[in-house]
C-alpha positions in Angstrom: 0.0 0.0 0.0 2.8 2.5 0.9 4.6 1.5 -2.3 1.4 2.1 -4.4 0.9 5.5 -2.8 4.5 6.8 -2.9 6.5 4.5 -5.2 10.2 5.5 -5.1 9.5 8.2 -2.5 8.7 5.6 0.1 12.2 5.5 1.5 12.3 9.3 1.7 9.0 9.3 3.6 10.2 6.6 6.0 13.5 8.3 6.8 11.8 11.7 7.3 9.2 10.2 9.7 11.9 8.4 11.7 13.9 11.6 12.1 11.0 13.0 14.1 10.8 12.4 17.9 8.1 11.8 20.4 4.7 13.4 19.8 5.6 14.8 16.4 6.5 11.3 15.1 3.3 9.7 16.6 1.0 12.3 15.0 2.7 12.0 11.6 2.2 8.2 11.7 -1.4 8.6 12.8 -2.1 11.0 9.9 -0.7 8.5 7.4 -2.8 5.7 9.0 -5.9 7.8 8.8 -5.3 8.6 5.1 -4.9 4.9 4.3 -8.2 4.1 6.0 -9.2 0.6 7.0 -6.2 -1.4 8.2 -4.1 1.7 8.1 -2.7 1.2 11.7 -1.4 -2.3 10.9 0.2 -1.2 7.6 1.9 1.8 9.1 3.1 -0.2 12.1 4.7 -2.8 9.8 6.3 -0.3 7.4 7.7 2.1 10.0 8.6 -0.6 12.6 6.5 0.8 15.4 3.7 -0.6 17.6 0.1 0.0 17.0 0.0 1.5 20.5 2.3 4.3 19.2 -0.1 5.1 16.4 -3.1 5.0 18.8 -1.3 7.6 21.0 -0.7 9.7 17.9 -4.4 9.4 16.9 -5.5 10.6 20.4 -3.0 13.5 20.3 -4.4 14.5 16.8 -8.1 14.4 17.9 -7.8 15.8 21.4 -5.0 18.4 20.9 -3.3 17.2 24.1 0.3 16.0 24.0 1.1 12.8 25.8 4.2 13.2 28.1 6.5 10.2 28.0 7.4 9.2 31.6 10.5 7.2 30.7 12.0 7.9 34.1 9.1 6.1 35.8 9.7 2.9 33.8 12.0 0.0 34.4 13.9 -1.0 37.5 14.4 1.2 40.5 17.7 3.0 40.9 20.3 1.0 42.8 20.4 3.9 45.4 16.8 3.2 46.3 17.4 -0.5 46.7 20.7 -0.1 48.6 20.7 3.4 50.2 24.1 3.1 51.8 25.9 1.9 48.7 27.0 5.3 47.4 28.5 6.3 50.9 30.3 3.0 51.1 31.8 3.4 47.6 32.9 6.9 48.5 34.5 5.7 51.8 36.5 3.0 50.0 37.6 5.2 47.0 38.0 8.6 48.7 41.2 7.7 50.7 42.9 6.6 47.6 42.1 9.4 45.2 44.0 12.5 44.1 43.4 15.6 42.1 45.0 16.5 38.8 48.3 18.1 39.8 48.1 20.6 36.9 44.6 21.6 38.0 43.2 21.2 34.5 40.1 19.5 35.8 38.2 19.1 39.1 37.8 15.4 38.4 39.4 13.0 40.9 41.7 10.2 39.8 41.8 6.9 41.7 44.1 3.9 41.6 41.2 1.4 42.2 39.6 -0.5 39.4 35.9 -1.3 39.5 36.8 -5.0 40.2 38.8 -3.9 43.2 36.0 -1.6 44.5 33.6 -4.6 44.2 36.0 -6.7 46.2 36.4 -4.1 48.9 32.7 -3.6 49.2 32.4 -7.4 49.9 35.4 -7.5 52.3 35.0 -4.2 54.1 31.3 -3.5 54.0 29.7 -6.9 54.1 28.0 -7.0 50.8 27.6 -10.3 48.9 28.6 -10.6 45.2 25.0 -11.5 44.3 23.4 -8.4 45.7 25.8 -6.0 44.3 25.0 -4.5 40.8 27.0 -5.2 37.7 30.5 -3.8 37.2 29.1 -1.5 34.6 26.6 0.0 37.1 29.3 0.3 39.7 31.5 2.1 37.2 28.6 4.5 36.5 28.1 5.2 40.2 31.8 5.8 40.7 31.8 8.3 37.9 28.6 9.9 39.3 30.5 10.5 42.6 33.1 12.5 40.6 35.9 9.9 40.3 37.4 8.3 37.2 38.9 4.9 37.0 41.3 5.2 34.1 45.0 5.6 34.8 46.5 8.9 34.0 50.3 8.8 33.6 51.0 12.4 34.4 49.6 12.1 37.9 51.5 8.9 38.8 53.9 9.4 41.7 57.5 9.8 40.7 58.8 7.5 43.4 57.5 5.0 46.0 59.2 4.2 49.3 59.0 0.8 51.0 56.6 2.1 53.6 54.1 3.6 51.1 51.5 0.8 51.3 51.7 0.6 55.1 51.2 4.4 55.4 48.1 4.2 53.2 46.8 1.3 55.2 47.3 3.4 58.3 45.4 6.3 56.9 42.5 4.0 56.1 42.6 2.7 59.6 42.7 6.2 61.1 39.6 7.2 59.1 37.8 4.1 60.2 38.8 4.4 63.9 38.2 8.2 64.3 35.7 9.0 61.6 32.2 9.7 62.8 33.1 10.1 66.5 31.3 13.0 68.2 34.4 14.0 70.1 36.8 14.0 67.1 37.6 16.6 64.4 39.5 15.4 61.3 41.2 18.1 59.2 43.4 18.1 56.1 46.0 20.9 55.9 48.5 22.2 53.3 49.9 25.3 51.7 49.2 26.1 48.1 52.1 27.2 45.8 52.9 30.8 46.2 50.9 33.2 44.1 52.6 36.1 42.4 51.0 39.5 42.9 51.0 41.6 39.7 49.6 41.9 36.2 50.6 38.4 35.2 48.5 36.1 32.9 49.6 32.8 34.6 48.6 31.1 31.4 44.9 31.8 31.9 42.0 32.8 29.7 39.4 35.4 30.3 36.1 36.4 28.7 37.1 40.0 29.3 39.8 41.9 27.5 42.7 41.8 30.0 46.2 42.9 29.4 49.1 41.3 31.2 52.9 42.0 31.3 55.2 39.9 29.1 57.4 38.6 31.9 56.4 37.2 35.3 59.4 38.6 37.3 58.2 39.6 40.8 59.3 39.2 44.4 55.8 39.9 45.7 53.9 36.8 46.7 50.9 35.5 48.7 50.8 32.0 50.0 47.3 30.5 50.7 47.3 28.0 53.6 44.2 25.8 53.9 42.3 23.7 56.4 39.7 21.4 55.0 37.4 20.1 57.8 36.5 16.5 56.8 33.7 16.5 59.4 31.6 19.1 57.5 33.6 20.0 54.4 34.1 23.6 55.7 37.2 25.3 54.4 39.3 27.9 56.2 42.0 29.7 54.2 44.7 32.0 55.6 46.6 34.3 53.2 50.1 35.2 54.2 53.0 37.1 52.7 55.3 35.7 55.3 57.0 32.3 55.2 54.8 29.3 56.0 56.8 28.2 59.1 56.1 25.7 61.8 54.9 28.5 64.1 52.6 29.9 61.4 51.0 26.4 60.8 50.3 25.8 64.5 49.0 29.4 65.0 46.6 28.9 62.1 45.4 25.5 63.4 44.9 27.1 66.9 42.9 29.9 65.4 40.6 27.5 63.6 40.2 25.4 66.8 39.3 28.5 68.9 36.7 29.7 66.3 35.0 26.3 65.7 35.6 23.7 68.5 36.8 25.4 71.7 35.6 23.3 74.7 33.5 21.1 72.4 35.9 18.4 71.2 38.9 16.5 72.7 40.6 14.9 69.7 42.1 16.4 66.6 43.3 14.3 63.6 45.5 16.1 61.2 46.2 14.8 57.7 49.0 16.5 55.8 52.1 15.8 53.7 55.4 15.4 55.5 56.6 18.8 54.5 59.8 20.5 55.8 57.9 22.8 58.3 55.3 20.4 59.6 56.9 16.9 59.5 57.1 14.9 62.7 60.9 15.4 62.9 60.6 19.2 62.7 61.5 20.1 66.3 59.8 23.5 66.5 56.6 22.0 65.0 56.5 19.2 67.5 57.2 21.6 70.4 54.4 23.9 69.3 51.9 21.1 68.6 52.6 19.6 72.1 52.0 23.0 73.7 48.7 23.3 71.7 47.6 19.9 73.0 48.3 20.8 76.6 46.7 24.3 76.3 43.4 23.0 75.1 43.5 19.5 76.7 43.1 17.6 73.4 44.7 14.5 71.9 46.3 15.2 68.5 46.9 12.5 65.9 49.3 13.3 63.1 48.5 11.0 60.1 50.8 11.9 57.2 50.6 10.9 53.6 53.7 9.1 52.1 56.4 11.0 50.2 55.6 11.8 46.6 51.9 11.2 47.2 50.8 14.5 48.7 48.2 14.9 45.9 46.1 12.3 47.8 45.7 14.8 50.6 42.0 16.0 50.4 42.9 19.8 50.7 44.6 19.5 47.3 41.2 19.3 45.7 40.3 22.7 47.2 43.4 24.2 45.6 42.3 22.7 42.3 38.9 24.5 42.6 40.6 27.8 43.6 42.9 27.7 40.6 40.0 27.1 38.2 38.0 29.9 40.0 40.5 32.6 39.4 42.1 31.3 36.2 42.3 34.0 33.6 42.2 36.9 36.1 45.0 39.2 36.9 45.8 39.0 40.7 47.4 42.4 41.0 46.8 43.0 44.7 46.4 41.2 48.0 42.8 42.6 48.2 42.0 41.0 44.8 43.4 37.7 45.8 41.4 37.9 49.1 38.1 38.6 47.3 38.6 35.8 44.7 39.4 33.3 47.4 36.4 34.4 49.5 34.1 34.1 46.5 35.1 30.6 45.5 32.9 27.7 46.5 33.7 24.2 47.8 30.9 21.6 48.1 28.4 24.5 47.7 29.9 26.6 50.5 32.2 29.6 50.5 35.4 29.4 52.6 36.2 31.5 55.6 39.2 33.6 54.6 41.6 35.8 56.6 44.9 37.6 56.1 47.7 36.8 58.5 49.3 39.9 59.8 52.2 38.4 61.8 55.6 37.9 60.3 57.4 34.6 61.1 61.1 33.9 61.4 62.6 30.9 59.7 65.1 28.5 61.1 63.6 28.4 64.6 64.6 25.0 66.2 64.7 23.1 69.4 68.0 21.7 70.7 68.7 18.0 70.3 68.8 17.3 74.1 65.5 19.0 74.7 64.0 17.2 71.7 65.0 13.9 73.1 62.9 14.7 76.2 60.0 15.7 74.1 60.1 12.4 72.3 59.3 10.5 75.5 55.8 12.0 75.3 55.1 10.9 71.8 53.6 7.6 70.5 55.1 6.6 67.1 53.7 3.7 65.1 56.1 0.8 64.6 57.9 1.0 61.2 56.0 4.1 60.1 56.7 6.3 63.2 57.7 9.2 61.0 54.3 9.3 59.4 52.0 8.5 62.4 52.3 10.2 65.8 49.8 10.4 68.7 50.2 13.3 71.1 48.4 13.1 74.4 48.0 16.2 76.6 48.8 14.6 80.0 52.1 13.1 78.9 53.0 16.3 77.1 52.3 18.4 80.1 54.6 16.3 82.2 57.4 16.6 79.6 57.0 20.3 79.1 57.2 20.9 82.8 60.3 18.7 83.0 61.9 20.8 80.3 61.2 24.0 82.2 63.0 22.6 85.2 66.0 21.6 83.1 
């Protein structure tokens, strides 16, 4: 019948109708069926490879003038989140401690070492799922991507080196998160300083929608260093901008300021994740002295849980720096005030950070003598084999040792 009506034009008609979508396609098919007359619905259904229900819907739309809304989202199986409400949180818990941001800050995506098969295995081992109840690997892969991770390996973010203790240090970090995470009396923070930012009319390789002119050469001795605290309890971010050196004293003063403003007399344990940098590592005598004094002053237990060397990009605060870099990319940061306002207006997890400018100037090279440091060491608990990367500081022991040093 279609051939008799349209001859060689049949294929043009079929292709044209198939290029239509939804209601438009249904009404066109219904019109053809109507013109054919008796048996038209069956003929059109056969020739255009559709069901007669589709043509009936089109007929209704033609005659009533009402468009039928396709509720495809209401069809099929329930989302896996409805069937297993804790699954997304469990995936995040497994993947999050082993993910890192792009070190060149070209994207806000997170990169992970874990394959979807390994995530499935860990869900069974750590979270008690059975293989039968878990969704397919393809669905797991979609959910991991939905959380903001990607599973493919990216060569440019692979660590340059790996020390023998690397795996044990990562296992320790997972254990720390498990033991301390979710406890009402505990605060977990991630700290680090961003690379220094030059103040001036420099392009920094960025792009802008506005016409902005920048100088040809980036020679400058005027810098600002952002230092950040990411609170893993609530995803709040506190950023301190300093034009001084980021020393051990600056770091402890900044942590103390955050504690006073957020948790004074409310919590008794503080877990600090950081890289093992020169000013805040557990062998830096002035840092250990100051952090012990901090523990005694506020009567809190402090846990120093460091990331292994060459793996600092796994530190969660690095993701904040990625967002900040993308936020002000393409803008000329020609004054401290401009940097302050850009930092204040960025968002992390939907919230703006608290930002302040440090006014104090800090001296470099402040150290504690070896004999005194040996006394301080008696108050510290260091983990076996990875003691450089995991230290527990308890206020009672620290108070005894600090008083002992005063008498020396």
